[in-house]
Phi, psi and omega in degrees: 000120181283137173230144181236135178229117179272152176207167174104355179290169179168190180256125178227166177268158177306139181091347180275179184236157172217152175237116178264148176230149177233113179272126184257120175253121182146190183253161172064036181307317186294344183264359180271145164282118184247139182215161172245136174233164176217155177221115178273157180306127177077006182238165177281158177293138180228156180284130171270313178176166176215159178230131181278173181295336179260015170091005178285136184249140173224136181236154173293155184301328185288346184295315174050043175079004184274336184247147177226125180257145178211154179245126176253099185292325181296327183257001184052049185227139172252128183247153175223107176271121183242120181244160177050052182290147178237164177303333179290348177274357178297123184182169166271128183256129184243143174264144181224141178232130181229123183270313179203184185289340185266318184286129178301145178285160182246139179241145168277178182273349175097158175223137186273130173244123179236127181241114184203146176267000000 
């Protein structure tokens, strides 16, 4: 049974950076499609980005080169480096793991990122 635990959230000022991590418990981490999503207060959950099993990266339009996602297979961890944060990035950030089209995806409980001066 796969479990995901996010960490690294917190309160930062505009223009600062944060690094989120998602710890993956289970087998075959490298074969999962891994993604980050976020949900701001009063808004729907949206895709931040995802990385395929062969390393292809896709980001949401709002990222605009500010975020970088990476997979550490040795540590079973998915990372999200977020730079030049703005108040609009304030949200709960969730990690997601998807193995195939049949198996339900797995969600973490989220980590809160707050950007405010």
